[in-house]
C-alpha positions in Angstrom: -2.0 -21.7 12.1 -3.7 -21.6 8.8 -2.3 -18.7 6.7 -4.3 -18.9 4.1 -8.3 -19.7 3.1 -10.1 -21.4 0.5 -13.0 -19.3 -1.1 -15.4 -19.7 -4.2 -14.8 -17.4 -6.8 -15.9 -16.8 -10.2 -13.1 -17.0 -12.5 -13.3 -15.2 -15.8 -11.5 -15.8 -19.2 -12.3 -13.3 -21.7 -16.1 -13.4 -21.8 -16.4 -17.4 -20.4 -16.5 -17.7 -17.0 -16.5 -20.7 -14.4 -17.1 -21.1 -11.0 -14.1 -22.8 -8.9 -12.3 -22.3 -5.9 -9.0 -20.1 -4.8 -7.0 -19.1 -1.9 -6.7 -16.0 -0.2 -4.2 -15.1 2.2 -5.3 -14.6 6.0 -5.6 -11.0 7.2 -6.5 -10.4 11.0 -5.5 -7.9 13.7 -3.3 -8.6 16.2 -3.2 -6.4 19.5 0.6 -6.2 21.2 0.3 -5.6 24.7 3.5 -4.7 27.1 3.4 -6.0 30.4 6.3 -4.0 32.5 7.1 -2.3 35.7 6.7 1.7 35.6 8.7 2.1 38.5 6.8 1.6 41.0 4.1 -1.6 40.0 3.6 -3.9 36.8 1.3 -2.0 34.2 0.1 -3.7 31.0 -0.6 -1.4 28.0 -1.8 -1.9 24.8 0.9 -0.8 22.4 -0.2 -1.2 18.8 -2.8 -3.0 16.5 -1.2 -4.4 13.4 -3.2 -6.1 10.2 -1.1 -9.3 9.7 -1.2 -12.9 8.6 -1.8 -15.0 11.9 1.1 -17.0 12.6 4.9 -16.4 14.0 3.0 -13.8 16.5 5.3 -14.0 19.3 8.3 -13.1 16.8 6.3 -10.2 15.4 5.9 -8.6 18.8 9.2 -9.1 19.8 10.6 -8.0 16.5 8.5 -4.7 16.5 9.7 -3.9 20.1 13.4 -4.4 18.7 13.0 -2.5 15.4 10.5 0.5 17.5 14.0 0.7 19.6 11.7 -0.1 22.5 14.4 -3.3 23.6 17.6 -4.0 22.9 18.3 -6.9 24.1 16.6 -10.8 24.2 17.0 -10.8 28.2 14.7 -7.8 28.7 11.8 -10.2 27.6 11.0 -12.6 30.3 8.1 -14.3 28.6 5.4 -13.6 26.0 1.9 -15.1 26.2 -0.7 -15.2 23.3 -3.6 -14.2 25.4 -6.1 -15.2 22.1 -6.2 -15.5 18.7 -5.2 -11.8 18.2 -3.8 -10.5 21.3 -0.3 -11.3 22.7 1.6 -9.8 25.9 5.1 -9.3 26.0 6.2 -9.3 29.8 9.3 -8.0 30.5 12.0 -8.4 33.0 11.9 -6.4 36.5 15.0 -4.7 34.9 14.1 -3.5 31.8 12.3 0.0 31.0 10.5 1.2 28.5 10.5 5.1 27.7 6.4 5.4 26.9 6.6 9.2 26.0 9.3 8.7 23.4 7.1 6.2 21.3 3.9 7.8 21.1 2.0 5.8 18.5 -1.6 5.3 17.7 -3.1 1.8 18.2 -3.8 1.1 14.7 -1.7 0.3 11.6 -2.1 -1.1 8.2 -0.7 -4.1 6.7 0.9 -1.9 4.2 2.4 0.8 6.5 5.0 0.4 9.3 5.0 4.1 10.0 1.8 5.6 9.3 0.6 5.1 13.3 3.4 7.6 14.3 1.8 10.2 16.1 4.4 13.0 14.4 7.0 13.6 12.1 9.7 13.8 14.9 8.6 10.3 16.2 9.5 8.4 12.9 13.1 7.6 13.6 13.8 5.2 15.8 16.3 6.3 18.6 19.6 5.2 19.0 20.2 3.8 15.6 23.9 3.2 15.0 26.2 3.8 11.9 27.0 0.4 10.1 30.6 -0.8 10.8 32.5 -1.0 7.2 34.7 -3.7 8.4 32.3 -6.3 9.2 30.8 -7.6 6.1 31.0 -7.5 2.2 29.4 -9.5 -0.7 30.0 -11.3 -3.9 28.1 -9.9 -6.7 27.7 -13.5 -8.3 26.0 -14.7 -5.0 23.3 -11.8 -5.2 21.5 -13.1 -8.3 20.4 -16.2 -7.5 18.8 -14.9 -3.6 15.7 -13.9 -5.5 15.0 -17.3 -7.0 15.8 -18.9 -3.5 13.7 -16.8 -1.7 10.9 -17.5 -4.2 11.1 -21.2 -3.9 10.6 -20.9 -0.2 7.4 -18.9 -0.4 4.9 -21.7 -0.1 2.0 -19.3 1.4 2.6 -17.1 -1.9 2.2 -20.0 -3.8 -1.1 -20.7 -2.9 -2.5 -17.2 -2.7 0.3 -14.8 -4.5 -0.7 -12.1 -1.8 2.2 -12.5 0.3 5.3 -10.5 1.2 8.5 -12.2 2.2 11.7 -11.5 4.1 15.0 -13.2 4.5 18.1 -13.5 5.8 21.4 -14.5 4.2 24.8 -15.2 5.1 27.9 -14.0 3.4 28.1 -17.3 1.2 24.4 -16.9 -0.2 23.0 -19.8 2.3 19.2 -19.0 3.2 19.3 -18.7 7.3 15.4 -18.0 7.6 12.4 -16.5 6.0 9.2 -15.2 6.8 5.9 -14.1 4.8 3.3 -11.8 5.5 0.5 -9.9 3.9 2.3 -6.8 5.4 6.0 -6.0 4.3 7.1 -4.6 7.7 5.2 -7.7 9.5 7.3 -9.8 7.4 10.1 -8.3 8.7 9.5 -7.9 12.0 8.7 -11.8 12.6 11.9 -12.3 10.7 14.3 -10.2 13.1 12.1 -11.1 16.1 12.9 -14.7 15.5 16.5 -13.8 15.7 16.4 -11.5 18.7 14.5 -13.9 20.8 17.4 -16.1 19.9 19.9 -13.8 21.2 22.1 -13.2 18.0 21.5 -9.5 17.3 22.8 -7.6 16.5 22.6 -9.3 12.6 26.2 -8.0 11.5 26.8 -10.5 9.2 23.7 -11.0 7.4 21.8 -9.4 4.1 18.1 -8.8 4.2 16.1 -10.0 0.9 12.9 -8.3 0.4 10.5 -9.4 -2.3 9.1 -6.1 -2.9 10.3 -2.7 -2.5 12.8 -0.9 0.1 10.7 1.9 1.8 12.2 3.9 4.7 10.8 1.9 7.3 12.3 -1.5 6.2 15.6 0.3 6.0 14.8 1.5 9.7 14.3 -1.7 10.9 17.5 -3.4 9.5 19.7 -0.9 11.1 17.8 -1.3 14.4 19.1 -4.9 14.0 22.3 -4.1 12.9 22.0 -5.4 9.5 24.7 -4.1 7.1 22.9 -5.1 3.5 19.4 -4.9 1.8 18.9 -6.2 -1.3 15.3 -6.1 -2.9 13.3 -7.3 -5.8 11.7 -3.6 -6.0 12.9 -0.3 -5.9 13.7 2.0 -2.5 12.3 5.2 -1.7 13.9 8.5 -1.7 13.7 8.8 2.3 15.1 4.8 2.4 18.6 5.9 0.1 19.2 9.0 2.5 18.5 6.7 5.5 21.1 3.8 4.0 23.2 6.6 2.9 23.3 8.3 6.5 24.2 5.0 8.5 26.6 3.4 5.8 24.0 0.7 5.1 24.4 -1.2 1.4 20.9 -0.7 -0.3 20.4 -2.7 -3.4 17.1 -2.6 -5.7 15.7 -4.0 -8.7 17.6 -7.7 -8.2 16.6 -8.9 -11.4 18.8 -11.9 -12.6 22.5 -10.6 -12.9 21.2 -6.8 -12.8 20.5 -4.6 -9.8 21.3 -1.1 -8.9 23.4 -0.4 -5.7 22.2 3.3 -4.4 24.2 3.1 -1.3 27.6 1.3 -0.2 28.5 -0.2 -3.2 31.9 -0.9 -2.1 30.5 -3.7 0.3 30.1 -5.3 -3.0 33.0 -7.1 -4.5 33.3 -9.6 -7.9 32.4 -7.0 -10.5 33.8 -5.6 -13.3 33.4 -2.3 -14.7 
């Protein structure tokens, strides 16, 4: 499925202009529907519409259900069907139950906002988040520095368009586990985590989540929902992201530039450095 489009543009260099062509990242709506038993019969409901880059739609839908706290185990999903280019339906197993009232959400979210569709401030925090264990994961600071370059080397669509965010998982040796790109930061993370969820390997207690941009509240929340102990980001974290990371013992690192970075939470998970 194409993720970019070749269009005609006019390029300016000072007062000189020329007609040429360039690639732009595709952005299209995706409606996520859920087909589930309401206790008496099967009901299909529209859960959300998000603006995303086409591709990996099944993973995006599964990741969304995981990181919104609606599902916790891959076996709760019976199948996922692509109804059309921009509609997917997640069919839940007969034993799976969805607490619809606890997850009230408007049916539209922009590609840049993962929580702006929430219907109230009380609904912002995903229910059931667990504190991260302090014993299962640590990371050598010498391995952290090259991760940004490894991520960038895998961003094929970004090379064409310059317009996509990326999210990647690394193990504690610095090996790349998986990567996803999207016009929306939260969509890239949902696609990445949804792929792991569908493989039945969550929680991701031995993985680092690396972000090509900033670390916002909703991205920390998604990492917690997947059991990830550490986030590293090229950009800055927000105040709410830091507060949430500290509250749940997640290691949060920002401004990863070469050998320099800031640890805003959980610095005790980092080893191999000197002071």
